[in-house]
KEGU-433644 format. One record per residue (C-alpha): residue number from 1; x, y, z. Coordinates in steps of 0.25 Angstrom, whole numbers, plus 5000, padded with zeros to 4 digits. Layout:
PT   num     px     py     pz
PT   NUM      X      Y      Z
...
//
This chain:
PT   num     px     py     pz
PT     1   5005   5350   5036
PT     2   5011   5363   5032
PT     3   5024   5356   5027
PT     4   5015   5347   5018
PT     5   5008   5360   5013
PT     6   5020   5367   5010
PT     7   5026   5355   5002
PT     8   5013   5353   4994
PT     9   5013   5368   4990
PT    10   5027   5367   4985
PT    11   5030   5368   4970
PT    12   5041   5361   4962
PT    13   5051   5372   4958
PT    14   5058   5365   4947
PT    15   5058   5354   4936
PT    16   5043   5353   4934
PT    17   5046   5346   4922
PT    18   5052   5334   4929
PT    19   5046   5322   4923
PT    20   5035   5316   4930
PT    21   5034   5300   4930
PT    22   5022   5292   4934
PT    23   5027   5280   4943
PT    24   5020   5267   4936
PT    25   5012   5277   4928
PT    26   5004   5286   4936
PT    27   5011   5284   4949
PT    28   5007   5275   4961
PT    29   5001   5286   4970
PT    30   4987   5291   4967
PT    31   4986   5284   4954
PT    32   4974   5276   4950
PT    33   4982   5268   4940
PT    34   4989   5254   4940
PT    35   5004   5257   4940
PT    36   5011   5254   4927
PT    37   4998   5253   4919
PT    38   4995   5260   4906
PT    39   4984   5268   4913
PT    40   4994   5273   4923
PT    41   5004   5277   4913
PT    42   4993   5284   4904
PT    43   4988   5292   4916
PT    44   5001   5297   4920
PT    45   5005   5302   4907
PT    46   4991   5308   4904
PT    47   4992   5316   4917
PT    48   5005   5322   4913
PT    49   5016   5313   4918
PT    50   5029   5313   4910
PT    51   5032   5299   4911
PT    52   5029   5286   4918
PT    53   5037   5275   4926
PT    54   5033   5261   4924
PT    55   5038   5247   4929
PT    56   5043   5237   4919
PT    57   5044   5222   4919
PT    58   5047   5214   4906
PT    59   5040   5201   4902
PT    60   5047   5189   4897
PT    61   5043   5192   4883
PT    62   5048   5207   4884
PT    63   5035   5214   4887
PT    64   5037   5226   4896
PT    65   5026   5226   4907
PT    66   5024   5237   4918
PT    67   5024   5231   4932
PT    68   5031   5235   4944
PT    69   5032   5223   4953
PT    70   5038   5209   4949
PT    71   5024   5203   4950
PT    72   5022   5188   4946
PT    73   5012   5183   4937
PT    74   5009   5168   4937
PT    75   5022   5166   4945
PT    76   5031   5174   4935
PT    77   5036   5188   4934
PT    78   5033   5197   4923
PT    79   5047   5195   4916
PT    80   5045   5180   4917
PT    81   5032   5181   4909
PT    82   5028   5185   4894
PT    83   5018   5196   4892
PT    84   5006   5187   4888
PT    85   5007   5180   4901
PT    86   5005   5194   4909
PT    87   4994   5200   4901
PT    88   4984   5198   4912
PT    89   4992   5206   4922
PT    90   4989   5219   4913
PT    91   5002   5225   4914
PT    92   5006   5237   4905
PT    93   5016   5235   4894
PT    94   5027   5244   4894
PT    95   5025   5247   4879
PT    96   5011   5252   4882
PT    97   5016   5261   4893
PT    98   5027   5267   4883
PT    99   5017   5270   4873
PT   100   5009   5278   4883
PT   101   5021   5285   4887
PT   102   5025   5289   4872
PT   103   5010   5294   4870
PT   104   5013   5304   4881
PT   105   5028   5307   4876
PT   106   5031   5303   4891
PT   107   5042   5294   4897
PT   108   5042   5280   4904
PT   109   5051   5276   4915
PT   110   5052   5261   4916
PT   111   5056   5254   4929
PT   112   5061   5241   4924
PT   113   5059   5230   4935
PT   114   5070   5220   4936
PT   115   5073   5211   4948
PT   116   5085   5201   4947
PT   117   5078   5192   4957
PT   118   5067   5188   4947
PT   119   5073   5192   4933
PT   120   5085   5191   4925
PT   121   5091   5205   4923
PT   122   5097   5202   4910
PT   123   5085   5197   4904
PT   124   5077   5209   4909
PT   125   5087   5218   4902
PT   126   5085   5210   4889
PT   127   5070   5211   4890
PT   128   5071   5226   4894
PT   129   5079   5230   4882
PT   130   5070   5221   4873
PT   131   5058   5228   4878
PT   132   5063   5242   4877
PT   133   5068   5240   4863
PT   134   5055   5233   4858
PT   135   5047   5245   4864
PT   136   5056   5255   4858
PT   137   5055   5249   4844
PT   138   5040   5250   4845
PT   139   5038   5263   4853
PT   140   5051   5271   4850
PT   141   5055   5277   4863
PT   142   5060   5291   4864
PT   143   5073   5292   4871
PT   144   5071   5292   4886
PT   145   5056   5290   4885
PT   146   5058   5276   4891
PT   147   5066   5276   4904
PT   148   5070   5263   4911
PT   149   5072   5264   4926
PT   150   5079   5253   4934
PT   151   5087   5251   4947
PT   152   5096   5241   4938
PT   153   5107   5249   4932
PT   154   5111   5236   4924
PT   155   5098   5235   4918
PT   156   5097   5250   4914
PT   157   5111   5249   4908
PT   158   5107   5237   4899
PT   159   5095   5245   4892
PT   160   5099   5246   4878
PT   161   5089   5256   4872
PT   162   5095   5270   4873
PT   163   5081   5277   4872
PT   164   5079   5271   4886
PT   165   5082   5280   4898
PT   166   5088   5272   4910
PT   167   5085   5277   4924
PT   168   5092   5271   4935
PT   169   5086   5269   4949
PT   170   5094   5266   4962
PT   171   5094   5268   4977
PT   172   5109   5273   4977
PT   173   5110   5286   4970
PT   174   5125   5286   4969
PT   175   5125   5272   4962
PT   176   5113   5277   4954
PT   177   5120   5289   4949
PT   178   5133   5282   4946
PT   179   5126   5271   4938
PT   180   5117   5280   4930
PT   181   5129   5289   4926
PT   182   5138   5277   4923
PT   183   5128   5270   4914
PT   184   5122   5282   4908
PT   185   5108   5280   4913
PT   186   5098   5291   4910
PT   187   5093   5293   4924
PT   188   5091   5289   4938
PT   189   5079   5287   4947
PT   190   5082   5293   4961
PT   191   5077   5287   4974
PT   192   5072   5296   4984
PT   193   5085   5295   4993
PT   194   5093   5300   4980
PT   195   5084   5310   4976
PT   196   5091   5323   4980
PT   197   5095   5335   4971
PT   198   5109   5332   4971
PT   199   5107   5318   4965
PT   200   5096   5323   4955
PT   201   5106   5334   4950
PT   202   5118   5324   4949
PT   203   5110   5315   4941
PT   204   5105   5325   4932
PT   205   5118   5332   4930
PT   206   5123   5318   4926
PT   207   5113   5317   4915
PT   208   5103   5308   4922
PT   209   5088   5310   4923
PT   210   5083   5309   4937
PT   211   5070   5303   4942
PT   212   5064   5301   4956
PT   213   5052   5293   4961
PT   214   5043   5302   4969
PT   215   5033   5298   4979
PT   216   5020   5305   4982
PT   217   5026   5316   4991
PT   218   5023   5330   4986
PT   219   5035   5336   4993
PT   220   5044   5325   4986
PT   221   5037   5328   4973
PT   222   5040   5343   4974
PT   223   5055   5339   4978
PT   224   5055   5330   4966
PT   225   5052   5341   4956
PT   226   5061   5351   4963
PT   227   5073   5341   4962
PT   228   5071   5341   4947
PT   229   5073   5327   4943
PT   230   5070   5322   4929
PT   231   5058   5313   4932
PT   232   5050   5309   4944
PT   233   5042   5296   4945
PT   234   5029   5299   4952
PT   235   5021   5291   4962
PT   236   5010   5302   4963
PT   237   5008   5307   4949
PT   238   4997   5317   4952
PT   239   5005   5324   4962
PT   240   5017   5326   4953
PT   241   5008   5332   4942
PT   242   5001   5341   4951
PT   243   5015   5346   4956
PT   244   5020   5348   4942
PT   245   5007   5357   4939
PT   246   5008   5364   4952
PT   247   5023   5368   4950
PT   248   5020   5373   4936
PT   249   5009   5383   4941
//
């Protein structure tokens, strides 16, 4: 009990300006909002988050929809259907999400869903580039305002629009670091097993931005602030905002 109390009284001692990113909008813990919904994104940014992370799937007619799982509708996956066929699912369009993000001068991290077992990767890359360029022509992204996160380095390497920041995720830090540097990616999303001060600094000293997915643990959140990454993707948004305010007092 004393151990918990001491941790709960700790303040972060550095990098209070770390970018706070809501997982699927307003996070998945203590959130009353549907993940990847416009309401969740609006709530996150209106309450002081710097960015949101969303999950993207692309329809057959190149409309970006926010959805985490490879769900089937009428026995077909999202990428096998055209947007009018999916209207009853009520999924948020990526375009609408980016419009909200721009209203707040914030950023959006897009976790692009790809699975070679159910889709053609080359076709997915063609659709992704077409979607990005289409949205950029309408919304005019600021460089780095839109970030694509993927475990597929080949897909990231094929993104054509130079305004898009490419964030590489991997379970193997040595491979992740080498590939990110080799291909000139903009950043890495470190797994818990790789999230150590030496790895964070090695990446940052090589010009990579560093992010981490945080669980609801208070002590891990304090640690995350103190390791001074560039961004933290949050499961529990309210706890992180309270900690930031507490550290500023």
